[in-house]
PADREN-127013 format. One record per atom (N, C-alpha, C): residue in one letter; x, y, z; atom name; chain. Coordinates in steps of 0.1 Angstrom, whole numbers. Layout:
% PADREN-127013
  r     xx     yy     zz   a  c
  A      X      Y      Z  CA  A
...
This chain:
% PADREN-127013
  r     xx     yy     zz   a  c
  M     59    113   -148   N  A
  M     58     99   -144  CA  A
  M     55     98   -130   C  A
  P     45     90   -126   N  A
  P     41     88   -112  CA  A
  P     52     81   -104   C  A
  K     53     84    -91   N  A
  K     63     77    -83  CA  A
  K     60     62    -81   C  A
  Y     47     59    -81   N  A
  Y     43     45    -80  CA  A
  Y     34     42    -91   C  A
  D     37     31    -99   N  A
  D     29     27   -111  CA  A
  D     19     16   -108   C  A
  E      9     15   -116   N  A
  E     -1      5   -115  CA  A
  E      6     -9   -115   C  A
  G      2    -17   -106   N  A
  G      8    -31   -105  CA  A
  G     19    -32    -95   C  A
  D     26    -20    -91   N  A
  D     36    -21    -82  CA  A
  D     31    -25    -68   C  A
  L     40    -30    -60   N  A
  L     36    -34    -46  CA  A
  L     43    -24    -37   C  A
  I     35    -19    -27   N  A
  I     41    -11    -16  CA  A
  I     38    -17     -3   C  A
  R     47    -16      6   N  A
  R     45    -21     20  CA  A
  R     41     -9     28   C  A
  V     30    -10     34   N  A
  V     24      1     41  CA  A
  V     22     -1     56   C  A
  E     25      9     64   N  A
  E     23      8     78  CA  A
  E     10     13     83   C  A
  F      2      5     90   N  A
  F    -11      9     95  CA  A
  F    -10      8    110   C  A
  L    -17     17    117   N  A
  L    -18     16    132  CA  A
  L    -31      8    135   C  A
  D    -30     -3    141   N  A
  D    -41    -11    145  CA  A
  D    -49     -4    156   C  A
  E    -61      1    153   N  A
  E    -69      9    163  CA  A
  E    -72      1    175   C  A
  A    -74    -12    175   N  A
  A    -77    -20    187  CA  A
  A    -65    -21    196   C  A
  T    -53    -23    191   N  A
  T    -42    -26    199  CA  A
  T    -32    -14    200   C  A
  G    -33     -5    190   N  A
  G    -23      6    190  CA  A
  G     -9      2    185   C  A
  I     -8    -10    179   N  A
  I      4    -15    174  CA  A
  I      4    -13    159   C  A
  A     16     -9    154   N  A
  A     18     -7    139  CA  A
  A     19    -21    132   C  A
  K     12    -22    121   N  A
  K     12    -34    113  CA  A
  K     17    -31     99   C  A
  L     24    -40     92   N  A
  L     28    -37     78  CA  A
  L     21    -47     69   C  A
  M     15    -41     58   N  A
  M      8    -49     48  CA  A
  M     13    -45     34   C  A
  W     12    -55     25   N  A
  W     15    -52     11  CA  A
  W      2    -48      4   C  A
  V      4    -37     -4   N  A
  V     -8    -31    -12  CA  A
  V     -4    -31    -26   C  A
  R    -13    -35    -35   N  A
  R    -11    -35    -50  CA  A
  R    -16    -22    -55   C  A
  V     -7    -14    -61   N  A
  V    -11      0    -66  CA  A
  V    -20     -1    -78   C  A
  H    -31      7    -78   N  A
  H    -40      9    -89  CA  A
  H    -37     22    -96   C  A
  R    -35     32    -88   N  A
  R    -31     45    -93  CA  A
  R    -25     54    -82   C  A
  C    -17     64    -87   N  A
  C    -10     73    -78  CA  A
  C    -13     87    -81   C  A
  N    -15     95    -71   N  A
  N    -16    110    -73  CA  A
  N     -4    116    -66   C  A
  D      6    120    -74   N  A
  D     18    126    -68  CA  A
  D     16    139    -61   C  A
  A      7    147    -67   N  A
  A      4    160    -62  CA  A
  A     -2    160    -48   C  A
  L    -11    150    -46   N  A
  L    -17    148    -32  CA  A
  L     -9    139    -23   C  A
  Q      1    132    -29   N  A
  Q      9    122    -22  CA  A
  Q      1    111    -17   C  A
  V     -8    105    -26   N  A
  V    -17     94    -22  CA  A
  V    -16     83    -32   C  A
  V    -16     71    -28   N  A
  V    -17     59    -36  CA  A
  V    -30     52    -34   C  A
  F    -37     48    -44   N  A
  F    -49     40    -43  CA  A
  F    -46     26    -48   C  A
  G    -51     16    -40   N  A
  G    -48      2    -43  CA  A
  G    -56     -7    -35   C  A
  T    -53    -20    -35   N  A
  T    -60    -30    -28  CA  A
  T    -49    -38    -19   C  A
  I    -54    -43     -8   N  A
  I    -45    -51      1  CA  A
  I    -42    -64     -6   C  A
  D    -29    -67     -8   N  A
  D    -24    -79    -15  CA  A
  D    -20    -90     -5   C  A
  A    -15    -86      7   N  A
  A    -11    -95     17  CA  A
  A    -13    -89     31   C  A
  P    -25    -92     37   N  A
  P    -28    -86     50  CA  A
  P    -20    -91     62   C  A
  A    -18    -83     72   N  A
  A    -13    -87     84  CA  A
  A    -25    -90     93   C  A
  S    -23    -95    105   N  A
  S    -34    -97    114  CA  A
  S    -39    -84    118   C  A
  D    -52    -82    119   N  A
  D    -58    -69    122  CA  A
  D    -70    -72    132   C  A
  A    -68    -68    144   N  A
  A    -78    -71    154  CA  A
  A    -91    -64    151   C  A
  S    -92    -53    144   N  A
  S   -104    -46    141  CA  A
  S   -112    -53    130   C  A
  G   -105    -61    122   N  A
  G   -111    -68    111  CA  A
  G   -114    -60     98   C  A
  K   -109    -48     98   N  A
  K   -112    -38     87  CA  A
  K   -103    -40     75   C  A
  L    -91    -45     78   N  A
  L    -81    -46     67  CA  A
  L    -80    -60     62   C  A
  K    -87    -64     51   N  A
  K    -88    -77     46  CA  A
  K    -82    -78     32   C  A
  L    -78    -90     28   N  A
  L    -73    -92     14  CA  A
  L    -83    -86      4   C  A
  G    -78    -78     -5   N  A
  G    -86    -72    -16  CA  A
  G    -93    -59    -12   C  A
  A    -92    -55      1   N  A
  A    -99    -43      5  CA  A
  A    -92    -31     -3   C  A
  E   -101    -22     -8   N  A
  E    -96    -10    -15  CA  A
  E    -93      1     -5   C  A
  L    -82      8     -7   N  A
  L    -79     19      2  CA  A
  L    -70     30     -4   C  A
  A    -69     41      3   N  A
  A    -60     52     -1  CA  A
  A    -49     53      9   C  A
  V    -37     54      5   N  A
  V    -25     54     14  CA  A
  V    -17     66     12   C  A
  R    -13     73     23   N  A
  R     -4     85     22  CA  A
  R     10     80     20   C  A
  F     18     87     12   N  A
  F     32     84      9  CA  A
  F     39     82     23   C  A
  L     35     90     33   N  A
  L     42     89     46  CA  A
  L     41     75     52   C  A
  Q     31     67     48   N  A
  Q     28     54     54  CA  A
  Q     36     43     47   C  A
  I     42     46     36   N  A
  I     49     36     27  CA  A
  I     63     33     33   C  A
  R     66     21     35   N  A
  R     79     17     41  CA  A
  R     88      9     31   C  A
  D     82      3     20   N  A
  D     90     -4     10  CA  A
  D     82     -3     -3   C  A
  H     89     -5    -14   N  A
  H     83     -4    -27  CA  A
  H     90    -14    -37   C  A
  K     82    -22    -44   N  A
  K     87    -31    -54  CA  A
  K     80    -28    -67   C  A
  K     88    -26    -78   N  A
  K     82    -24    -91  CA  A
  K     77    -37    -96   C  A
  Q     66    -36   -104   N  A
  Q     61    -48   -111  CA  A
  Q     71    -53   -121   C  A
  M     75    -65   -120   N  A
  M     85    -71   -129  CA  A
  M     80    -71   -143   C  A
  G     89    -67   -152   N  A
  G     87    -68   -166  CA  A
  G     80    -56   -173   C  A
  L     74    -47   -165   N  A
  L     67    -36   -170  CA  A
  L     75    -23   -169   C  A
  N     83    -22   -158   N  A
  N     90     -9   -155  CA  A
  N    105    -12   -155   C  A
  T    113     -3   -160   N  A
  T    127     -5   -160  CA  A
  T    134      4   -149   C  A
  N    126     13   -143   N  A
  N    132     21   -132  CA  A
  N    130     14   -119   C  A
  N    141     11   -112   N  A
  N    140      4    -99  CA  A
  N    145     13    -88   C  A
């Protein structure tokens, strides 16, 4: 069973390349590769991003090390 399931929300820390300041954004999980410790998903709630690269709905891959919070999708998973 993957650590993060489709539909889960993860809060991810990104380093803003323009300012060097860490930003937190919510990402909706599409799939998870536990062996590579990578989650694939889309930005669900963006923070301000001076570079303009991280926008609502943008698809990305996130390393487990960047994840700061995790919320299971309600109603689908019983493991919290």
